[in-house]
C-alpha positions in Angstrom: 13.9 -3.5 3.0 14.5 0.8 1.7 12.3 3.0 1.1 12.0 3.2 -3.0 10.3 -0.8 -2.7 8.0 0.6 -0.2 6.6 2.9 -2.3 6.5 0.6 -5.0 5.0 -2.2 -2.9 2.4 0.6 -2.2 1.8 2.1 -5.6 1.9 -1.8 -7.3 -0.7 -2.9 -4.7 -2.9 0.1 -5.6 -3.1 0.0 -9.0 -4.0 -3.8 -8.8 -6.7 -2.8 -6.5 -8.0 -0.1 -9.2 -8.5 -3.3 -12.3 -9.9 -5.8 -9.7 -12.5 -2.7 -8.5 -13.0 -1.9 -12.4 -13.0 -5.8 -13.4 -15.6 -6.6 -10.3 -13.5 -8.4 -8.4 -14.7 -6.3 -5.2 -13.8 -8.6 -2.7 -10.0 -9.1 -3.9 -10.3 -5.0 -4.2 -11.1 -4.7 -0.9 -8.2 -6.7 0.5 -5.7 -5.2 -1.8 -6.7 -2.0 -0.8 -6.6 -2.5 3.0 -3.4 -4.3 2.4 -2.1 -0.9 0.5 -3.5 1.2 3.2 -1.8 -1.0 6.4 1.8 -0.9 4.5 1.5 3.0 4.3 1.3 3.7 7.5 3.2 1.2 8.7 5.6 3.5 6.1 4.5 6.5 7.4 5.0 5.4 11.1 8.7 4.6 10.4 9.3 7.2 8.3 8.1 9.5 11.5 10.5 7.5 13.3 13.5 8.3 11.5 12.7 11.5 11.9 12.8 11.9 15.5 16.0 10.8 15.5 
């Protein structure tokens, strides 16, 4: 997956996490925020590795 697709994925998961929080689905929103956090962390790690070389 290229960088743009990863950024879009993290953005969409975050957006749906906010929507599910607003609608009161707290377990689903927690899972979506966790997925977004893990994905963005892995994305940042990959970018850092690319910058070193």
